Structures are given as C-alpha cells and as structure tokens.
N, CA, C and O atoms as a Tripos MOL2 file, in Angstrom:
@<TRIPOS>MOLECULE
protein
  284   283    71     0     0
PROTEIN
NO_CHARGES

@<TRIPOS>ATOM
      1 N         -30.0860  -17.9680  -33.2360 N.3       1 UNK1
      2 CA        -30.9280  -19.1440  -33.3480 C.3       1 UNK1
      3 C         -32.3850  -18.7870  -33.0520 C.2       1 UNK1
      4 O         -32.6790  -17.8330  -32.3320 O.2       1 UNK1
      5 N         -33.2650  -19.5640  -33.6170 N.am      2 UNK2
      6 CA        -34.6990  -19.3190  -33.4590 C.3       2 UNK2
      7 C         -35.1410  -19.4990  -32.0160 C.2       2 UNK2
      8 O         -36.1360  -18.9070  -31.6000 O.2       2 UNK2
      9 N         -34.4200  -20.3070  -31.2420 N.am      3 UNK3
     10 CA        -34.8510  -20.5470  -29.8660 C.3       3 UNK3
     11 C         -34.4890  -19.4170  -28.9130 C.2       3 UNK3
     12 O         -34.7730  -19.5190  -27.7190 O.2       3 UNK3
     13 N         -33.8780  -18.3520  -29.3950 N.am      4 UNK4
     14 CA        -33.5920  -17.2170  -28.5180 C.3       4 UNK4
     15 C         -34.8400  -16.3750  -28.2490 C.2       4 UNK4
     16 O         -34.8320  -15.5020  -27.3810 O.2       4 UNK4
     17 N         -35.8940  -16.6370  -28.9860 N.am      5 UNK5
     18 CA        -37.1760  -15.9570  -28.8100 C.3       5 UNK5
     19 C         -38.2430  -16.9930  -28.4810 C.2       5 UNK5
     20 O         -38.1660  -18.1330  -28.9390 O.2       5 UNK5
     21 N         -39.2400  -16.6010  -27.6880 N.am      6 UNK6
     22 CA        -40.3220  -17.5520  -27.4130 C.3       6 UNK6
     23 C         -41.1000  -17.8670  -28.6920 C.2       6 UNK6
     24 O         -41.1060  -17.0750  -29.6340 O.2       6 UNK6
     25 N         -41.7410  -19.0050  -28.7150 N.am      7 UNK7
     26 CA        -42.4560  -19.4400  -29.9090 C.3       7 UNK7
     27 C         -43.5670  -18.4820  -30.3110 C.2       7 UNK7
     28 O         -43.9730  -18.4580  -31.4720 O.2       7 UNK7
     29 N         -44.0560  -17.7010  -29.3750 N.am      8 UNK8
     30 CA        -45.1070  -16.7270  -29.6820 C.3       8 UNK8
     31 C         -44.5650  -15.4770  -30.3790 C.2       8 UNK8
     32 O         -45.3400  -14.6770  -30.9050 O.2       8 UNK8
     33 N         -43.2470  -15.3030  -30.3880 N.am      9 UNK9
     34 CA        -42.6040  -14.1600  -31.0330 C.3       9 UNK9
     35 C         -42.3970  -14.4980  -32.5140 C.2       9 UNK9
     36 O         -41.8050  -15.5300  -32.8290 O.2       9 UNK9
     37 N         -42.8720  -13.6520  -33.4170 N.am     10 UNK10
     38 CA        -42.7040  -13.9350  -34.8460 C.3      10 UNK10
     39 C         -41.2500  -14.1730  -35.2520 C.2      10 UNK10
     40 O         -40.9870  -14.9370  -36.1800 O.2      10 UNK10
     41 N         -40.3060  -13.5290  -34.5690 N.am     11 UNK11
     42 CA        -38.8910  -13.6920  -34.9170 C.3      11 UNK11
     43 C         -38.4060  -15.1230  -34.7200 C.2      11 UNK11
     44 O         -37.4830  -15.5640  -35.4050 O.2      11 UNK11
     45 N         -39.0220  -15.8510  -33.7900 N.am     12 UNK12
     46 CA        -38.7090  -17.2680  -33.6040 C.3      12 UNK12
     47 C         -38.9130  -18.0020  -34.9320 C.2      12 UNK12
     48 O         -38.1140  -18.8580  -35.3140 O.2      12 UNK12
     49 N         -39.9840  -17.6550  -35.6160 N.am     13 UNK13
     50 CA        -40.3520  -18.3310  -36.8570 C.3      13 UNK13
     51 C         -39.6510  -17.7210  -38.0770 C.2      13 UNK13
     52 O         -39.2480  -18.4460  -38.9860 O.2      13 UNK13
     53 N         -39.5060  -16.3980  -38.0970 N.am     14 UNK14
     54 CA        -38.8590  -15.7780  -39.2590 C.3      14 UNK14
     55 C         -37.4030  -16.2160  -39.3780 C.2      14 UNK14
     56 O         -36.9060  -16.4220  -40.4850 O.2      14 UNK14
     57 N         -36.7270  -16.3580  -38.2610 N.am     15 UNK15
     58 CA        -35.3340  -16.7990  -38.3000 C.3      15 UNK15
     59 C         -35.2240  -18.2070  -38.8760 C.2      15 UNK15
     60 O         -34.3150  -18.5050  -39.6510 O.2      15 UNK15
     61 N         -36.1590  -19.0640  -38.4870 N.am     16 UNK16
     62 CA        -36.1850  -20.4280  -39.0050 C.3      16 UNK16
     63 C         -36.4580  -20.4390  -40.5070 C.2      16 UNK16
     64 O         -35.7980  -21.1520  -41.2630 O.2      16 UNK16
     65 N         -37.4240  -19.6520  -40.9220 N.am     17 UNK17
     66 CA        -37.7940  -19.6030  -42.3330 C.3      17 UNK17
     67 C         -36.6260  -19.0570  -43.1650 C.2      17 UNK17
     68 O         -36.3310  -19.5860  -44.2360 O.2      17 UNK17
     69 N         -35.9740  -18.0230  -42.6880 N.am     18 UNK18
     70 CA        -34.8230  -17.4560  -43.4030 C.3      18 UNK18
     71 C         -33.7500  -18.5260  -43.6070 C.2      18 UNK18
     72 O         -33.2030  -18.6610  -44.7020 O.2      18 UNK18
     73 N         -33.4580  -19.2690  -42.5690 N.am     19 UNK19
     74 CA        -32.4420  -20.3250  -42.6680 C.3      19 UNK19
     75 C         -32.8610  -21.3830  -43.6980 C.2      19 UNK19
     76 O         -32.0400  -21.8340  -44.4970 O.2      19 UNK19
     77 N         -34.1240  -21.7680  -43.6760 N.am     20 UNK20
     78 CA        -34.6010  -22.7820  -44.6190 C.3      20 UNK20
     79 C         -34.5940  -22.2570  -46.0600 C.2      20 UNK20
     80 O         -34.2810  -23.0000  -46.9900 O.2      20 UNK20
     81 N         -34.9390  -20.9840  -46.2420 N.am     21 UNK21
     82 CA        -34.8870  -20.3950  -47.5840 C.3      21 UNK21
     83 C         -33.4490  -20.3580  -48.0980 C.2      21 UNK21
     84 O         -33.2000  -20.6280  -49.2730 O.2      21 UNK21
     85 N         -32.5090  -20.0260  -47.2230 N.am     22 UNK22
     86 CA        -31.0960  -20.0070  -47.6070 C.3      22 UNK22
     87 C         -30.6410  -21.3990  -48.0330 C.2      22 UNK22
     88 O         -29.9450  -21.5570  -49.0370 O.2      22 UNK22
     89 N         -31.0410  -22.4020  -47.2590 N.am     23 UNK23
     90 CA        -30.6420  -23.7730  -47.5620 C.3      23 UNK23
     91 C         -31.2200  -24.2320  -48.8980 C.2      23 UNK23
     92 O         -30.5120  -24.8330  -49.7060 O.2      23 UNK23
     93 N         -32.4920  -23.9570  -49.1320 N.am     24 UNK24
     94 CA        -33.1200  -24.3790  -50.3730 C.3      24 UNK24
     95 C         -32.5290  -23.6420  -51.5680 C.2      24 UNK24
     96 O         -32.3140  -24.2430  -52.6210 O.2      24 UNK24
     97 N         -32.2670  -22.3590  -51.4190 N.am     25 UNK25
     98 CA        -31.6480  -21.5830  -52.4890 C.3      25 UNK25
     99 C         -30.2710  -22.1520  -52.8320 C.2      25 UNK25
    100 O         -29.9320  -22.3000  -54.0060 O.2      25 UNK25
    101 N         -29.4870  -22.4660  -51.8140 N.am     26 UNK26
    102 CA        -28.1640  -23.0560  -52.0360 C.3      26 UNK26
    103 C         -28.2920  -24.4120  -52.7300 C.2      26 UNK26
    104 O         -27.5040  -24.7290  -53.6210 O.2      26 UNK26
    105 N         -29.2650  -25.2000  -52.3320 N.am     27 UNK27
    106 CA        -29.5030  -26.5070  -52.9480 C.3      27 UNK27
    107 C         -29.8110  -26.3470  -54.4360 C.2      27 UNK27
    108 O         -29.2620  -27.0680  -55.2690 O.2      27 UNK27
    109 N         -30.6850  -25.4050  -54.7640 N.am     28 UNK28
    110 CA        -31.0230  -25.1730  -56.1640 C.3      28 UNK28
    111 C         -29.7860  -24.7780  -56.9650 C.2      28 UNK28
    112 O         -29.5780  -25.2700  -58.0750 O.2      28 UNK28
    113 N         -28.9790  -23.9050  -56.4130 N.am     29 UNK29
    114 CA        -27.7800  -23.4520  -57.1260 C.3      29 UNK29
    115 C         -26.7660  -24.5840  -57.2930 C.2      29 UNK29
    116 O         -26.0920  -24.6650  -58.3200 O.2      29 UNK29
    117 N         -26.6560  -25.4520  -56.2950 N.am     30 UNK30
    118 CA        -25.7660  -26.6090  -56.4240 C.3      30 UNK30
    119 C         -26.2520  -27.5390  -57.5340 C.2      30 UNK30
    120 O         -25.4530  -28.0700  -58.3060 O.2      30 UNK30
    121 N         -27.5550  -27.7280  -57.6050 N.am     31 UNK31
    122 CA        -28.1130  -28.6290  -58.6090 C.3      31 UNK31
    123 C         -27.9320  -28.0970  -60.0320 C.2      31 UNK31
    124 O         -27.8810  -28.8830  -60.9790 O.2      31 UNK31
    125 N         -27.8370  -26.7970  -60.1940 N.am     32 UNK32
    126 CA        -27.6260  -26.2140  -61.5270 C.3      32 UNK32
    127 C         -26.3590  -26.8100  -62.1500 C.2      32 UNK32
    128 O         -26.3250  -27.0910  -63.3480 O.2      32 UNK32
    129 N         -25.3320  -26.9980  -61.3390 N.am     33 UNK33
    130 CA        -24.0600  -27.5370  -61.8440 C.3      33 UNK33
    131 C         -24.1590  -29.0290  -62.1750 C.2      33 UNK33
    132 O         -23.3040  -29.5690  -62.8780 O.2      33 UNK33
    133 N         -25.1960  -29.6890  -61.6700 N.am     34 UNK34
    134 CA        -25.3380  -31.1360  -61.8600 C.3      34 UNK34
    135 C         -26.1960  -31.5050  -63.0660 C.2      34 UNK34
    136 O         -26.2180  -32.6620  -63.4860 O.2      34 UNK34
    137 N         -26.8990  -30.5260  -63.6200 N.am     35 UNK35
    138 CA        -27.7870  -30.8040  -64.7490 C.3      35 UNK35
    139 C         -27.2980  -30.0580  -65.9850 C.2      35 UNK35
    140 O         -26.6350  -29.0250  -65.8860 O.2      35 UNK35
    141 N         -27.6390  -30.5980  -67.1410 N.am     36 UNK36
    142 CA        -27.1470  -30.0190  -68.3960 C.3      36 UNK36
    143 C         -28.2240  -29.3320  -69.2180 C.2      36 UNK36
    144 O         -27.9110  -28.6420  -70.1880 O.2      36 UNK36
    145 N         -29.4770  -29.5070  -68.8520 N.am     37 UNK37
    146 CA        -30.5570  -28.9270  -69.6510 C.3      37 UNK37
    147 C         -30.6960  -27.4320  -69.3430 C.2      37 UNK37
    148 O         -30.9830  -27.0660  -68.2030 O.2      37 UNK37
    149 N         -30.4990  -26.5660  -70.3400 N.am     38 UNK38
    150 CA        -30.5490  -25.1170  -70.1090 C.3      38 UNK38
    151 C         -31.8730  -24.6230  -69.5060 C.2      38 UNK38
    152 O         -31.8640  -23.7370  -68.6520 O.2      38 UNK38
    153 N         -33.0000  -25.1800  -69.9370 N.am     39 UNK39
    154 CA        -34.2790  -24.7250  -69.3840 C.3      39 UNK39
    155 C         -34.4040  -25.0940  -67.9110 C.2      39 UNK39
    156 O         -34.9250  -24.3120  -67.1150 O.2      39 UNK39
    157 N         -33.9380  -26.2640  -67.5510 N.am     40 UNK40
    158 CA        -33.9660  -26.6730  -66.1420 C.3      40 UNK40
    159 C         -33.0090  -25.7990  -65.3280 C.2      40 UNK40
    160 O         -33.3340  -25.3910  -64.2130 O.2      40 UNK40
    161 N         -31.8460  -25.5170  -65.8790 N.am     41 UNK41
    162 CA        -30.8890  -24.6430  -65.1900 C.3      41 UNK41
    163 C         -31.5060  -23.2630  -64.9470 C.2      41 UNK41
    164 O         -31.3620  -22.6850  -63.8700 O.2      41 UNK41
    165 N         -32.1890  -22.7520  -65.9620 N.am     42 UNK42
    166 CA        -32.8400  -21.4420  -65.8190 C.3      42 UNK42
    167 C         -33.9370  -21.4950  -64.7620 C.2      42 UNK42
    168 O         -34.0970  -20.5580  -63.9810 O.2      42 UNK42
    169 N         -34.6860  -22.5840  -64.7380 N.am     43 UNK43
    170 CA        -35.7420  -22.7440  -63.7390 C.3      43 UNK43
    171 C         -35.1560  -22.7630  -62.3340 C.2      43 UNK43
    172 O         -35.6710  -22.1000  -61.4330 O.2      43 UNK43
    173 N         -34.0830  -23.5180  -62.1460 N.am     44 UNK44
    174 CA        -33.4640  -23.6050  -60.8270 C.3      44 UNK44
    175 C         -32.8760  -22.2570  -60.4090 C.2      44 UNK44
    176 O         -32.9850  -21.8650  -59.2470 O.2      44 UNK44
    177 N         -32.2600  -21.5540  -61.3430 N.am     45 UNK45
    178 CA        -31.7000  -20.2300  -61.0380 C.3      45 UNK45
    179 C         -32.8140  -19.2490  -60.6840 C.2      45 UNK45
    180 O         -32.6830  -18.4730  -59.7380 O.2      45 UNK45
    181 N         -33.9000  -19.2840  -61.4340 N.am     46 UNK46
    182 CA        -35.0450  -18.4150  -61.1370 C.3      46 UNK46
    183 C         -35.6040  -18.7390  -59.7600 C.2      46 UNK46
    184 O         -35.9090  -17.8350  -58.9830 O.2      46 UNK46
    185 N         -35.7370  -20.0100  -59.4600 N.am     47 UNK47
    186 CA        -36.2260  -20.4150  -58.1440 C.3      47 UNK47
    187 C         -35.3400  -19.8960  -57.0270 C.2      47 UNK47
    188 O         -35.8360  -19.4060  -56.0130 O.2      47 UNK47
    189 N         -34.0290  -20.0020  -57.2090 N.am     48 UNK48
    190 CA        -33.0930  -19.5110  -56.2000 C.3      48 UNK48
    191 C         -33.2230  -17.9980  -56.0220 C.2      48 UNK48
    192 O         -33.1650  -17.4980  -54.8990 O.2      48 UNK48
    193 N         -33.4000  -17.2690  -57.1260 N.am     49 UNK49
    194 CA        -33.5550  -15.8150  -57.0520 C.3      49 UNK49
    195 C         -34.8590  -15.4260  -56.3520 C.2      49 UNK49
    196 O         -34.8820  -14.4850  -55.5590 O.2      49 UNK49
    197 N         -35.9240  -16.1360  -56.6400 N.am     50 UNK50
    198 CA        -37.2160  -15.8570  -55.9890 C.3      50 UNK50
    199 C         -37.0970  -16.1040  -54.4890 C.2      50 UNK50
    200 O         -37.5910  -15.3120  -53.6860 O.2      50 UNK50
    201 N         -36.4500  -17.1860  -54.1170 N.am     51 UNK51
    202 CA        -36.2730  -17.4810  -52.6940 C.3      51 UNK51
    203 C         -35.4250  -16.4220  -52.0110 C.2      51 UNK51
    204 O         -35.6770  -16.0710  -50.8580 O.2      51 UNK51
    205 N         -34.4170  -15.9080  -52.7160 N.am     52 UNK52
    206 CA        -33.5860  -14.8250  -52.1560 C.3      52 UNK52
    207 C         -34.4350  -13.5770  -51.9080 C.2      52 UNK52
    208 O         -34.2770  -12.9040  -50.8900 O.2      52 UNK52
    209 N         -35.3370  -13.2730  -52.8470 N.am     53 UNK53
    210 CA        -36.2290  -12.1340  -52.6520 C.3      53 UNK53
    211 C         -37.1480  -12.3390  -51.4550 C.2      53 UNK53
    212 O         -37.3910  -11.4100  -50.6850 O.2      53 UNK53
    213 N         -37.6480  -13.5390  -51.3010 N.am     54 UNK54
    214 CA        -38.5030  -13.8490  -50.1580 C.3      54 UNK54
    215 C         -37.7140  -13.7750  -48.8550 C.2      54 UNK54
    216 O         -38.2130  -13.2770  -47.8460 O.2      54 UNK54
    217 N         -36.4940  -14.2690  -48.8830 N.am     55 UNK55
    218 CA        -35.6170  -14.1710  -47.7180 C.3      55 UNK55
    219 C         -35.4090  -12.7070  -47.3320 C.2      55 UNK55
    220 O         -35.4630  -12.3560  -46.1530 O.2      55 UNK55
    221 N         -35.1730  -11.8670  -48.3210 N.am     56 UNK56
    222 CA        -34.9820  -10.4360  -48.0690 C.3      56 UNK56
    223 C         -36.2200   -9.8200  -47.4230 C.2      56 UNK56
    224 O         -36.1010   -8.9890  -46.5230 O.2      56 UNK56
    225 N         -37.3970  -10.2200  -47.8730 N.am     57 UNK57
    226 CA        -38.6310   -9.7030  -47.2770 C.3      57 UNK57
    227 C         -38.7250  -10.0850  -45.7970 C.2      57 UNK57
    228 O         -39.1240   -9.2680  -44.9670 O.2      57 UNK57
    229 N         -38.3590  -11.3200  -45.4710 N.am     58 UNK58
    230 CA        -38.3760  -11.7560  -44.0720 C.3      58 UNK58
    231 C         -37.3410  -10.9890  -43.2600 C.2      58 UNK58
    232 O         -37.5980  -10.6200  -42.1140 O.2      58 UNK58
    233 N         -36.1730  -10.7480  -43.8460 N.am     59 UNK59
    234 CA        -35.1370   -9.9800  -43.1540 C.3      59 UNK59
    235 C         -35.5930   -8.5450  -42.9150 C.2      59 UNK59
    236 O         -35.3170   -7.9740  -41.8600 O.2      59 UNK59
    237 N         -36.2820   -7.9660  -43.8770 N.am     60 UNK60
    238 CA        -36.8040   -6.6030  -43.6990 C.3      60 UNK60
    239 C         -37.8280   -6.5680  -42.5740 C.2      60 UNK60
    240 O         -37.8860   -5.6060  -41.8090 O.2      60 UNK60
    241 N         -38.6280   -7.6140  -42.4770 N.am     61 UNK61
    242 CA        -39.5920   -7.6820  -41.3740 C.3      61 UNK61
    243 C         -38.8410   -7.6850  -40.0390 C.2      61 UNK61
    244 O         -39.1810   -6.9350  -39.1240 O.2      61 UNK61
    245 N         -37.8280   -8.5270  -39.9430 N.am     62 UNK62
    246 CA        -37.0630   -8.6270  -38.6920 C.3      62 UNK62
    247 C         -36.3920   -7.3120  -38.3260 C.2      62 UNK62
    248 O         -36.4190   -6.8930  -37.1690 O.2      62 UNK62
    249 N         -35.7950   -6.6700  -39.3100 N.am     63 UNK63
    250 CA        -35.0340   -5.4510  -39.0240 C.3      63 UNK63
    251 C         -35.8930   -4.1870  -39.0750 C.2      63 UNK63
    252 O         -35.4450   -3.0970  -38.7220 O.2      63 UNK63
    253 N         -37.1320   -4.3610  -39.5200 N.am     64 UNK64
    254 CA        -38.0590   -3.2310  -39.6760 C.3      64 UNK64
    255 C         -37.4380   -2.1450  -40.5470 C.2      64 UNK64
    256 O         -37.6110   -0.9530  -40.2940 O.2      64 UNK64
    257 N         -36.7130   -2.5770  -41.5780 N.am     65 UNK65
    258 CA        -36.0030   -1.6430  -42.4360 C.3      65 UNK65
    259 C         -36.8660   -1.0460  -43.5450 C.2      65 UNK65
    260 O         -36.4570   -0.0890  -44.2030 O.2      65 UNK65
    261 N         -38.0330   -1.5950  -43.7500 N.am     66 UNK66
    262 CA        -38.9530   -1.0710  -44.7620 C.3      66 UNK66
    263 C         -40.1160   -0.3620  -44.0580 C.2      66 UNK66
    264 O         -40.5830   -0.8390  -43.0230 O.2      66 UNK66
    265 N         -40.5830    0.7470  -44.5890 N.am     67 UNK67
    266 CA        -41.6680    1.4700  -43.9380 C.3      67 UNK67
    267 C         -42.9050    0.6010  -43.6680 C.2      67 UNK67
    268 O         -43.5620    0.7710  -42.6410 O.2      67 UNK67
    269 N         -43.2190   -0.3000  -44.5540 N.am     68 UNK68
    270 CA        -44.4010   -1.1440  -44.3620 C.3      68 UNK68
    271 C         -44.2300   -2.1190  -43.2040 C.2      68 UNK68
    272 O         -45.2150   -2.6460  -42.6890 O.2      68 UNK68
    273 N         -42.9930   -2.3640  -42.7910 N.am     69 UNK69
    274 CA        -42.7300   -3.3350  -41.7240 C.3      69 UNK69
    275 C         -42.5340   -2.6700  -40.3630 C.2      69 UNK69
    276 O         -42.3270   -3.3520  -39.3590 O.2      69 UNK69
    277 N         -42.5980   -1.3560  -40.3310 N.am     70 UNK70
    278 CA        -42.4170   -0.6560  -39.0560 C.3      70 UNK70
    279 C         -43.7190   -0.6230  -38.2830 C.2      70 UNK70
    280 O         -44.8080   -0.6890  -38.8520 O.2      70 UNK70
    281 N         -43.5810   -0.5210  -36.9890 N.am     71 UNK71
    282 CA        -44.7770   -0.4840  -36.1260 C.3      71 UNK71
    283 C         -45.4830    0.8300  -36.2060 C.2      71 UNK71
    284 O         -46.5030    1.0250  -35.5450 O.2      71 UNK71
@<TRIPOS>BOND
     1     1     2 1
     2     2     3 1
     3     3     4 2
     4     3     5 am
     5     5     6 1
     6     6     7 1
     7     7     8 2
     8     7     9 am
     9     9    10 1
    10    10    11 1
    11    11    12 2
    12    11    13 am
    13    13    14 1
    14    14    15 1
    15    15    16 2
    16    15    17 am
    17    17    18 1
    18    18    19 1
    19    19    20 2
    20    19    21 am
    21    21    22 1
    22    22    23 1
    23    23    24 2
    24    23    25 am
    25    25    26 1
    26    26    27 1
    27    27    28 2
    28    27    29 am
    29    29    30 1
    30    30    31 1
    31    31    32 2
    32    31    33 am
    33    33    34 1
    34    34    35 1
    35    35    36 2
    36    35    37 am
    37    37    38 1
    38    38    39 1
    39    39    40 2
    40    39    41 am
    41    41    42 1
    42    42    43 1
    43    43    44 2
    44    43    45 am
    45    45    46 1
    46    46    47 1
    47    47    48 2
    48    47    49 am
    49    49    50 1
    50    50    51 1
    51    51    52 2
    52    51    53 am
    53    53    54 1
    54    54    55 1
    55    55    56 2
    56    55    57 am
    57    57    58 1
    58    58    59 1
    59    59    60 2
    60    59    61 am
    61    61    62 1
    62    62    63 1
    63    63    64 2
    64    63    65 am
    65    65    66 1
    66    66    67 1
    67    67    68 2
    68    67    69 am
    69    69    70 1
    70    70    71 1
    71    71    72 2
    72    71    73 am
    73    73    74 1
    74    74    75 1
    75    75    76 2
    76    75    77 am
    77    77    78 1
    78    78    79 1
    79    79    80 2
    80    79    81 am
    81    81    82 1
    82    82    83 1
    83    83    84 2
    84    83    85 am
    85    85    86 1
    86    86    87 1
    87    87    88 2
    88    87    89 am
    89    89    90 1
    90    90    91 1
    91    91    92 2
    92    91    93 am
    93    93    94 1
    94    94    95 1
    95    95    96 2
    96    95    97 am
    97    97    98 1
    98    98    99 1
    99    99   100 2
   100    99   101 am
   101   101   102 1
   102   102   103 1
   103   103   104 2
   104   103   105 am
   105   105   106 1
   106   106   107 1
   107   107   108 2
   108   107   109 am
   109   109   110 1
   110   110   111 1
   111   111   112 2
   112   111   113 am
   113   113   114 1
   114   114   115 1
   115   115   116 2
   116   115   117 am
   117   117   118 1
   118   118   119 1
   119   119   120 2
   120   119   121 am
   121   121   122 1
   122   122   123 1
   123   123   124 2
   124   123   125 am
   125   125   126 1
   126   126   127 1
   127   127   128 2
   128   127   129 am
   129   129   130 1
   130   130   131 1
   131   131   132 2
   132   131   133 am
   133   133   134 1
   134   134   135 1
   135   135   136 2
   136   135   137 am
   137   137   138 1
   138   138   139 1
   139   139   140 2
   140   139   141 am
   141   141   142 1
   142   142   143 1
   143   143   144 2
   144   143   145 am
   145   145   146 1
   146   146   147 1
   147   147   148 2
   148   147   149 am
   149   149   150 1
   150   150   151 1
   151   151   152 2
   152   151   153 am
   153   153   154 1
   154   154   155 1
   155   155   156 2
   156   155   157 am
   157   157   158 1
   158   158   159 1
   159   159   160 2
   160   159   161 am
   161   161   162 1
   162   162   163 1
   163   163   164 2
   164   163   165 am
   165   165   166 1
   166   166   167 1
   167   167   168 2
   168   167   169 am
   169   169   170 1
   170   170   171 1
   171   171   172 2
   172   171   173 am
   173   173   174 1
   174   174   175 1
   175   175   176 2
   176   175   177 am
   177   177   178 1
   178   178   179 1
   179   179   180 2
   180   179   181 am
   181   181   182 1
   182   182   183 1
   183   183   184 2
   184   183   185 am
   185   185   186 1
   186   186   187 1
   187   187   188 2
   188   187   189 am
   189   189   190 1
   190   190   191 1
   191   191   192 2
   192   191   193 am
   193   193   194 1
   194   194   195 1
   195   195   196 2
   196   195   197 am
   197   197   198 1
   198   198   199 1
   199   199   200 2
   200   199   201 am
   201   201   202 1
   202   202   203 1
   203   203   204 2
   204   203   205 am
   205   205   206 1
   206   206   207 1
   207   207   208 2
   208   207   209 am
   209   209   210 1
   210   210   211 1
   211   211   212 2
   212   211   213 am
   213   213   214 1
   214   214   215 1
   215   215   216 2
   216   215   217 am
   217   217   218 1
   218   218   219 1
   219   219   220 2
   220   219   221 am
   221   221   222 1
   222   222   223 1
   223   223   224 2
   224   223   225 am
   225   225   226 1
   226   226   227 1
   227   227   228 2
   228   227   229 am
   229   229   230 1
   230   230   231 1
   231   231   232 2
   232   231   233 am
   233   233   234 1
   234   234   235 1
   235   235   236 2
   236   235   237 am
   237   237   238 1
   238   238   239 1
   239   239   240 2
   240   239   241 am
   241   241   242 1
   242   242   243 1
   243   243   244 2
   244   243   245 am
   245   245   246 1
   246   246   247 1
   247   247   248 2
   248   247   249 am
   249   249   250 1
   250   250   251 1
   251   251   252 2
   252   251   253 am
   253   253   254 1
   254   254   255 1
   255   255   256 2
   256   255   257 am
   257   257   258 1
   258   258   259 1
   259   259   260 2
   260   259   261 am
   261   261   262 1
   262   262   263 1
   263   263   264 2
   264   263   265 am
   265   265   266 1
   266   266   267 1
   267   267   268 2
   268   267   269 am
   269   269   270 1
   270   270   271 1
   271   271   272 2
   272   271   273 am
   273   273   274 1
   274   274   275 1
   275   275   276 2
   276   275   277 am
   277   277   278 1
   278   278   279 1
   279   279   280 2
   280   279   281 am
   281   281   282 1
   282   282   283 1
   283   283   284 2
@<TRIPOS>SUBSTRUCTURE
     1 UNK1         2 RESIDUE 1 A UNK
     2 UNK2         6 RESIDUE 1 A UNK
     3 UNK3        10 RESIDUE 1 A UNK
     4 UNK4        14 RESIDUE 1 A UNK
     5 UNK5        18 RESIDUE 1 A UNK
     6 UNK6        22 RESIDUE 1 A UNK
     7 UNK7        26 RESIDUE 1 A UNK
     8 UNK8        30 RESIDUE 1 A UNK
     9 UNK9        34 RESIDUE 1 A UNK
    10 UNK10       38 RESIDUE 1 A UNK
    11 UNK11       42 RESIDUE 1 A UNK
    12 UNK12       46 RESIDUE 1 A UNK
    13 UNK13       50 RESIDUE 1 A UNK
    14 UNK14       54 RESIDUE 1 A UNK
    15 UNK15       58 RESIDUE 1 A UNK
    16 UNK16       62 RESIDUE 1 A UNK
    17 UNK17       66 RESIDUE 1 A UNK
    18 UNK18       70 RESIDUE 1 A UNK
    19 UNK19       74 RESIDUE 1 A UNK
    20 UNK20       78 RESIDUE 1 A UNK
    21 UNK21       82 RESIDUE 1 A UNK
    22 UNK22       86 RESIDUE 1 A UNK
    23 UNK23       90 RESIDUE 1 A UNK
    24 UNK24       94 RESIDUE 1 A UNK
    25 UNK25       98 RESIDUE 1 A UNK
    26 UNK26      102 RESIDUE 1 A UNK
    27 UNK27      106 RESIDUE 1 A UNK
    28 UNK28      110 RESIDUE 1 A UNK
    29 UNK29      114 RESIDUE 1 A UNK
    30 UNK30      118 RESIDUE 1 A UNK
    31 UNK31      122 RESIDUE 1 A UNK
    32 UNK32      126 RESIDUE 1 A UNK
    33 UNK33      130 RESIDUE 1 A UNK
    34 UNK34      134 RESIDUE 1 A UNK
    35 UNK35      138 RESIDUE 1 A UNK
    36 UNK36      142 RESIDUE 1 A UNK
    37 UNK37      146 RESIDUE 1 A UNK
    38 UNK38      150 RESIDUE 1 A UNK
    39 UNK39      154 RESIDUE 1 A UNK
    40 UNK40      158 RESIDUE 1 A UNK
    41 UNK41      162 RESIDUE 1 A UNK
    42 UNK42      166 RESIDUE 1 A UNK
    43 UNK43      170 RESIDUE 1 A UNK
    44 UNK44      174 RESIDUE 1 A UNK
    45 UNK45      178 RESIDUE 1 A UNK
    46 UNK46      182 RESIDUE 1 A UNK
    47 UNK47      186 RESIDUE 1 A UNK
    48 UNK48      190 RESIDUE 1 A UNK
    49 UNK49      194 RESIDUE 1 A UNK
    50 UNK50      198 RESIDUE 1 A UNK
    51 UNK51      202 RESIDUE 1 A UNK
    52 UNK52      206 RESIDUE 1 A UNK
    53 UNK53      210 RESIDUE 1 A UNK
    54 UNK54      214 RESIDUE 1 A UNK
    55 UNK55      218 RESIDUE 1 A UNK
    56 UNK56      222 RESIDUE 1 A UNK
    57 UNK57      226 RESIDUE 1 A UNK
    58 UNK58      230 RESIDUE 1 A UNK
    59 UNK59      234 RESIDUE 1 A UNK
    60 UNK60      238 RESIDUE 1 A UNK
    61 UNK61      242 RESIDUE 1 A UNK
    62 UNK62      246 RESIDUE 1 A UNK
    63 UNK63      250 RESIDUE 1 A UNK
    64 UNK64      254 RESIDUE 1 A UNK
    65 UNK65      258 RESIDUE 1 A UNK
    66 UNK66      262 RESIDUE 1 A UNK
    67 UNK67      266 RESIDUE 1 A UNK
    68 UNK68      270 RESIDUE 1 A UNK
    69 UNK69      274 RESIDUE 1 A UNK
    70 UNK70      278 RESIDUE 1 A UNK
    71 UNK71      282 RESIDUE 1 A UNK
C-alpha cells in the first residue's frame, strides 16, 4: 500500500499511480466489450496499451531495473 512510505517518499505516490493506471486500463478493456464501433474499440485498446507502458515505466522506477532509473 502507498501508506507504507511517508508522503515525501516518491514510492508513496508511484504505488498509487500504478494502481490507478491498472484500474483505468482494466476499465478501458472492459468497455471494449460493451461497444460495437471498431474505431472506438481500437482507441480503447490503444489507450489501455499506452497506460500499461506508463505503468511499466513507474514500476521500473520503483525497482530501479532500468539504468536510467538507478541512483
């Protein structure tokens, strides 16, 4: 949970953002099944994929798994 770190710690915020990105991505994917317009479906799928990429960037920051994110 985000509250395991003080608010001044970036991880407090990155954990929250990751959770919100996951929720929004899931919402977009659920909505794809509810609409019939192919262009809208493609837009929602693209949005979900972009959010997944952004989520991955935040996760890399947390885990310092990318050279640019290391101290």
